[in-house]
C-alpha positions as CSV (number, residue, x, y, z in Angstrom):
1,X,228.2,-24.8,-41.0
2,X,228.2,-23.6,-44.2
3,X,224.3,-24.0,-45.0
4,X,222.6,-20.5,-44.9
5,X,219.2,-19.3,-46.4
6,X,217.6,-15.7,-46.6
7,X,214.1,-15.9,-45.1
8,X,210.9,-15.5,-47.5
9,X,208.7,-12.8,-47.5
10,X,206.1,-15.7,-45.9
11,X,208.4,-16.3,-43.1
12,X,207.3,-16.8,-39.1
13,X,206.7,-13.5,-38.4
14,X,207.8,-14.0,-34.9
15,X,211.3,-13.2,-36.6
16,X,210.8,-9.8,-37.5
17,X,209.4,-9.1,-33.8
18,X,212.3,-8.5,-31.5
19,X,215.1,-6.6,-31.8
20,X,217.5,-8.1,-30.5
21,X,216.5,-12.1,-31.0
22,X,219.2,-14.4,-29.3
23,X,220.3,-16.1,-32.4
24,X,221.2,-12.0,-33.8
25,X,223.3,-12.0,-31.1
26,X,226.8,-12.9,-32.5
27,X,228.5,-13.2,-28.8
28,X,225.9,-17.1,-28.7
29,X,228.0,-17.8,-32.0
30,X,227.6,-19.3,-35.3
31,X,225.8,-21.9,-34.9
32,X,222.9,-19.7,-33.3
33,X,223.3,-17.7,-35.9
34,X,222.9,-20.8,-38.2
35,X,220.3,-22.3,-37.2
36,X,218.2,-19.2,-37.2
37,X,218.6,-17.9,-40.6
38,X,217.8,-22.2,-41.4
39,X,214.6,-21.6,-39.0
40,X,213.5,-18.1,-40.9
41,X,212.7,-20.5,-44.2
42,X,210.4,-22.7,-42.0
43,X,207.2,-22.7,-41.4
44,X,206.3,-24.0,-38.5
45,X,202.3,-23.0,-38.5
46,X,201.7,-26.8,-38.4
47,X,202.6,-27.2,-35.3
48,X,201.1,-29.9,-33.1
49,X,201.9,-32.0,-35.9
50,X,204.1,-35.0,-34.9
51,X,204.9,-35.8,-38.7
52,X,205.9,-32.4,-39.4
53,X,207.7,-31.9,-36.0
54,X,209.8,-35.2,-36.9
55,X,210.3,-34.1,-40.7
56,X,211.8,-30.7,-39.1
57,X,214.4,-32.7,-36.6
58,X,215.5,-35.3,-39.7
59,X,216.3,-32.0,-41.6
60,X,218.4,-30.4,-38.8
61,X,219.9,-33.6,-38.5
62,X,220.5,-34.2,-42.5
63,X,222.3,-30.6,-42.3
64,X,224.8,-31.4,-38.9
65,X,223.0,-28.6,-37.3
66,X,222.4,-30.8,-34.5
67,X,225.9,-32.3,-34.5
68,X,226.6,-28.6,-31.5
69,X,230.0,-29.1,-29.4
70,X,230.4,-30.9,-26.9
71,X,230.0,-28.8,-23.2
72,X,232.9,-28.0,-21.8
73,X,235.1,-28.2,-25.4
74,X,235.5,-24.2,-24.7
75,X,232.4,-23.4,-26.6
76,X,229.5,-24.8,-24.0
77,X,227.9,-20.5,-25.4
78,X,228.4,-21.7,-29.0
79,X,225.8,-24.6,-27.6
80,X,223.5,-23.1,-25.6
81,X,222.8,-20.4,-28.0
82,X,222.4,-23.3,-30.3
83,X,219.1,-24.6,-28.0
84,X,218.1,-21.0,-27.0
85,X,217.8,-20.6,-30.9
86,X,215.7,-23.9,-31.3
87,X,213.7,-22.7,-28.5
88,X,212.6,-19.6,-29.7
89,X,211.6,-21.2,-33.2
90,X,209.8,-24.4,-31.3
91,X,209.5,-25.6,-28.2
92,X,208.8,-29.1,-29.7
93,X,211.2,-28.7,-31.9
94,X,213.6,-27.2,-29.5
95,X,212.4,-30.4,-27.2
96,X,213.2,-33.3,-30.4
97,X,216.5,-31.5,-30.7
98,X,218.0,-31.1,-27.6
99,X,217.5,-35.2,-26.9
100,X,219.8,-35.8,-30.4
101,X,222.3,-33.4,-29.2
102,X,222.7,-35.0,-25.7
103,X,222.2,-37.7,-26.6
104,X,225.6,-37.8,-29.2
105,X,227.4,-35.7,-25.3
106,X,226.3,-39.4,-23.5
107,X,228.2,-41.3,-26.1
108,X,231.0,-39.9,-26.7
109,X,231.3,-38.9,-22.8
110,X,230.3,-42.4,-21.7
111,X,232.1,-43.5,-25.2
112,X,229.5,-44.8,-27.0
113,X,228.7,-46.8,-30.3
114,X,229.2,-44.7,-33.2
115,X,225.4,-42.5,-33.7
116,X,225.5,-43.7,-37.2
117,X,225.8,-41.5,-39.5
118,X,221.7,-39.5,-40.2
119,X,220.2,-41.1,-37.2
120,X,217.9,-39.1,-34.9
121,X,218.5,-39.8,-31.4
122,X,216.3,-39.8,-27.8
123,X,217.4,-39.8,-24.7
124,X,214.8,-41.5,-22.9
125,X,215.2,-41.5,-18.8
126,X,212.0,-40.4,-17.2
127,X,210.7,-43.1,-14.1
128,X,207.8,-42.0,-12.7
129,X,207.8,-42.5,-9.0
130,X,205.8,-45.6,-8.3
131,X,206.4,-47.3,-11.8
132,X,207.3,-50.4,-12.1
133,X,210.1,-48.5,-15.1
134,X,212.6,-50.9,-17.4
135,X,214.4,-53.7,-16.8
136,X,217.5,-54.3,-18.2
137,X,218.8,-58.2,-18.2
138,X,222.1,-59.5,-18.8
139,X,222.7,-63.1,-21.2
140,X,226.3,-63.6,-22.2
141,X,227.7,-60.0,-24.0
142,X,224.1,-59.6,-24.9
143,X,222.1,-57.2,-23.5
144,X,217.4,-57.4,-23.5
145,X,215.5,-54.5,-22.6
146,X,212.3,-55.4,-21.1
147,X,208.6,-52.8,-20.1
148,X,207.0,-49.9,-20.8
149,X,208.8,-46.6,-20.4
150,X,206.8,-43.1,-20.4
151,X,207.5,-39.5,-21.4
152,X,209.1,-40.8,-24.5
153,X,209.6,-38.0,-26.9
154,X,210.1,-38.5,-30.7
155,X,208.3,-42.2,-29.9
156,X,207.8,-42.7,-33.8
157,X,210.5,-39.9,-35.7
158,X,213.7,-41.4,-33.7
159,X,216.0,-44.3,-35.3
160,X,217.6,-44.4,-31.6
161,X,217.1,-44.1,-28.1
162,X,219.1,-44.1,-25.0
163,X,217.4,-45.8,-22.1
164,X,217.6,-45.9,-18.5
165,X,216.8,-49.3,-16.9
166,X,216.8,-51.4,-13.8
167,X,219.7,-53.9,-13.5
168,X,221.1,-56.5,-11.6
169,X,224.1,-53.8,-10.7
170,X,221.3,-50.7,-10.4
171,X,220.4,-47.8,-13.1
172,X,221.4,-48.6,-16.7
173,X,222.3,-46.5,-19.7
174,X,221.5,-48.7,-23.1
175,X,221.8,-47.7,-26.6
176,X,218.7,-49.2,-28.9
177,X,217.3,-49.0,-32.3
178,X,214.3,-48.4,-32.2
179,X,213.2,-49.7,-35.6
180,X,213.9,-53.9,-34.6
181,X,210.7,-55.5,-33.9
182,X,209.5,-55.8,-29.9
183,X,210.0,-52.1,-29.6
184,X,206.2,-49.9,-30.0
185,X,205.2,-46.8,-29.3
186,X,201.5,-47.1,-27.8
187,X,198.6,-44.9,-29.0
188,X,196.7,-42.9,-26.3
189,X,199.9,-42.5,-24.1
190,X,200.4,-38.9,-24.8
191,X,196.7,-37.2,-25.1
192,X,198.1,-33.7,-23.9
193,X,197.5,-30.7,-25.8
194,X,200.7,-29.3,-25.1
195,X,204.1,-30.3,-26.8
196,X,201.9,-33.0,-28.3
197,X,204.3,-32.3,-31.1
198,X,206.9,-34.2,-29.3
199,X,204.8,-37.9,-30.3
200,X,206.1,-38.2,-26.1
201,X,203.9,-41.5,-26.1
202,X,205.0,-44.6,-23.5
203,X,206.6,-46.6,-25.8
204,X,206.7,-51.2,-25.0
205,X,210.1,-52.6,-24.8
206,X,209.9,-56.7,-25.4
207,X,213.0,-58.4,-25.6
208,X,214.7,-55.8,-27.5
209,X,218.7,-55.5,-27.5
210,X,220.2,-53.2,-26.2
211,X,223.8,-52.0,-26.4
212,X,225.3,-50.8,-22.7
213,X,226.9,-47.6,-22.7
214,X,229.2,-47.5,-19.6
215,X,228.6,-48.4,-16.3
216,X,225.7,-49.0,-13.7
217,X,225.2,-45.5,-12.4
218,X,226.7,-44.2,-14.7
219,X,224.8,-41.4,-16.8
220,X,224.0,-39.8,-13.2
221,X,227.6,-39.6,-11.7
222,X,228.9,-38.1,-14.3
223,X,229.3,-33.9,-15.5
224,X,228.1,-33.9,-18.6
225,X,224.1,-34.8,-16.5
226,X,224.7,-31.6,-14.8
227,X,225.7,-29.9,-18.3
228,X,222.7,-31.5,-19.9
229,X,220.0,-30.9,-17.2
230,X,221.2,-26.6,-18.2
231,X,220.9,-27.0,-21.8
232,X,217.0,-28.0,-21.3
233,X,216.9,-24.6,-19.4
234,X,218.5,-22.5,-22.6
235,X,216.0,-24.2,-24.4
236,X,212.8,-23.4,-22.0
237,X,214.3,-19.6,-22.3
238,X,214.0,-19.5,-26.3
239,X,210.2,-21.0,-24.8
240,X,210.3,-17.6,-23.4
241,X,211.5,-15.5,-25.9
242,X,209.1,-16.6,-28.2
243,X,205.9,-16.2,-26.3
244,X,207.7,-12.6,-25.8
245,X,207.7,-12.1,-29.5
246,X,203.3,-11.9,-28.5
247,X,204.0,-8.8,-26.4
248,X,206.9,-6.8,-28.7
249,X,204.5,-7.5,-31.9
250,X,201.9,-5.6,-30.0
251,X,203.9,-3.1,-29.9
252,X,204.8,-2.1,-33.4
253,X,201.6,-2.0,-34.2
254,X,199.7,-0.1,-31.8
255,X,201.5,2.2,-28.5
256,X,201.1,-0.3,-25.7
257,X,199.3,1.3,-22.5
258,X,200.8,1.8,-19.3
259,X,200.4,-1.7,-17.6
260,X,201.3,-2.8,-21.3
261,X,204.1,-1.2,-20.8
262,X,204.7,-2.5,-17.4
263,X,204.9,-6.0,-18.3
264,X,207.2,-5.3,-20.8
265,X,210.3,-4.1,-18.4
266,X,209.2,-6.9,-16.4
267,X,209.7,-9.3,-19.1
268,X,212.6,-7.6,-20.5
269,X,214.6,-7.7,-16.9
270,X,213.6,-11.8,-16.4
271,X,215.0,-12.3,-20.5
272,X,218.1,-10.3,-19.4
273,X,218.4,-12.3,-15.9
274,X,218.0,-15.7,-17.9
275,X,220.5,-14.3,-20.7
276,X,223.0,-13.8,-18.2
277,X,222.9,-16.7,-15.4
278,X,223.1,-19.1,-18.7
279,X,226.2,-17.0,-20.2
280,X,227.8,-17.8,-16.6
281,X,226.7,-21.2,-16.4
282,X,228.7,-22.1,-20.2
283,X,231.6,-19.7,-19.0
284,X,231.8,-22.2,-15.5
285,X,231.6,-25.5,-17.6
286,X,234.2,-24.6,-19.6
287,X,235.6,-23.7,-17.1
288,X,235.7,-27.1,-15.1
289,X,234.2,-29.6,-17.7
290,X,235.5,-32.6,-15.3
291,X,233.5,-30.2,-12.0
292,X,237.2,-31.5,-10.3
293,X,235.3,-28.4,-7.7
294,X,232.2,-30.6,-7.3
295,X,229.9,-27.5,-8.2
296,X,228.4,-28.4,-11.6
297,X,225.5,-29.5,-9.9
298,X,224.7,-26.4,-8.3
299,X,225.4,-24.2,-11.6
300,X,223.0,-26.7,-13.6
301,X,220.1,-26.3,-10.4
302,X,220.9,-22.4,-9.9
303,X,220.5,-22.1,-14.0
304,X,217.1,-24.1,-14.1
305,X,215.9,-22.3,-10.7
306,X,216.3,-18.5,-12.5
307,X,215.3,-20.0,-16.1
308,X,211.8,-21.5,-15.0
309,X,211.0,-18.4,-12.6
310,X,211.6,-16.1,-15.7
311,X,210.0,-18.0,-18.2
312,X,207.3,-18.6,-15.3
313,X,207.5,-14.7,-15.2
314,X,207.5,-14.5,-18.8
315,X,203.7,-16.5,-19.6
316,X,202.0,-14.5,-17.2
317,X,202.9,-11.3,-17.8
318,X,202.2,-11.7,-21.8
319,X,199.0,-13.2,-20.7
320,X,198.2,-10.4,-18.1
321,X,199.6,-7.7,-21.0
322,X,197.4,-8.7,-23.4
323,X,194.6,-10.5,-22.5
324,X,192.3,-13.6,-24.1
325,X,193.3,-12.1,-27.7
326,X,196.3,-13.7,-28.8
327,X,194.7,-17.1,-26.8
328,X,191.3,-17.5,-28.2
329,X,192.9,-15.7,-31.8
330,X,196.5,-16.4,-32.6
331,X,197.3,-20.0,-33.1
332,X,200.4,-20.3,-33.2
333,X,200.9,-18.5,-29.9
334,X,198.2,-20.7,-28.3
335,X,200.6,-23.2,-29.4
336,X,203.1,-22.0,-27.7
337,X,202.3,-20.9,-24.6
338,X,200.1,-24.2,-24.3
339,X,204.0,-25.9,-25.2
340,X,206.4,-23.6,-22.9
341,X,204.0,-24.6,-20.3
342,X,204.7,-28.4,-20.3
343,X,207.9,-28.4,-21.4
344,X,208.5,-26.3,-18.4
345,X,206.9,-28.9,-16.0
346,X,209.9,-31.4,-17.2
347,X,211.6,-28.8,-13.9
348,X,209.5,-30.9,-10.6
349,X,209.3,-27.8,-8.9
350,X,210.1,-27.5,-4.9
351,X,212.1,-31.2,-5.1
352,X,214.3,-29.6,-6.8
353,X,214.7,-26.0,-5.9
354,X,214.7,-28.3,-2.4
355,X,218.5,-30.2,-4.1
356,X,219.7,-26.5,-4.5
357,X,219.7,-25.4,-1.3
358,X,221.0,-28.6,-0.1
359,X,223.7,-28.4,-2.5
360,X,224.4,-25.1,-1.8
361,X,225.0,-25.3,1.9
362,X,227.2,-28.0,0.9
363,X,229.5,-25.9,-1.3
364,X,229.1,-22.6,0.4
365,X,226.9,-19.6,-0.3
366,X,228.5,-17.5,-2.3
367,X,226.7,-14.4,-2.5
């Protein structure tokens, strides 16, 4: 944690555009400050390039900047602050880094294998409805994985991944070495412009060896599942702050018109709301890390609801305030908008809100 770097004159201009970024606020902890200092020295202008994104992610692993405090260990605000800082820097980088940090937490919580030194991990648990899904079969003490897994962020960048698969006993998460024969990222399966750098292709597993982590169902039946879902919201918030930087930079260059000022006021309110709900979630997780009160799912849903709303507001109002100019003339900003728009759809929209409402009534309305 002693790594720090002074920003060179050519540092990403975003970092000079906002008076008080989350990673410059001591309340988010040293992790955010250190990651912010690292990010200032990087050039993210080559966004959309999976190889460049992989280099950044591996650099963070090598610097030990992604071995974040585990959720519920008393420093969850530090963990979320680091994820916010990564989102401000670059949504693609945040996606890869969050997956790695979540994998380490899962391995620790479920007493999985040692993650190894210098290895970038992913968590590949997506399963769109209607698909055949990944299958895992046990032969003696060995597990073998077969099938195609979609939406595998860092498909070529990751060294290992935690993947969910169907078994005769239920859904099982397994640790898989991605450098073995039989693991192949399929070309043409991630044609999107948004989050292009995340390289979230479909990965095909053919008789690939895996190690079971926990028992079937353990991946979702644990408090950490919801803690991880809350961490994703922290990344979204960081991405929203990054997009909002286009408006604050405009304000530094010229006097904003009344409509743009009104949008700025609404954006400030949304960012303040997101900050508050993420901070409160961190406190809730540290107060009840084992979810004895049964509120972890509600806390995660509530946080994601507020952050999804706030991020959508930022995307819409920055666009309305500035018009087409930055979207067509500022490559970095247009990529940020495209990346964040796709990243935010990791939310399942009304399906998540439906679950949110049900859980609220089960726990009891507390407002």
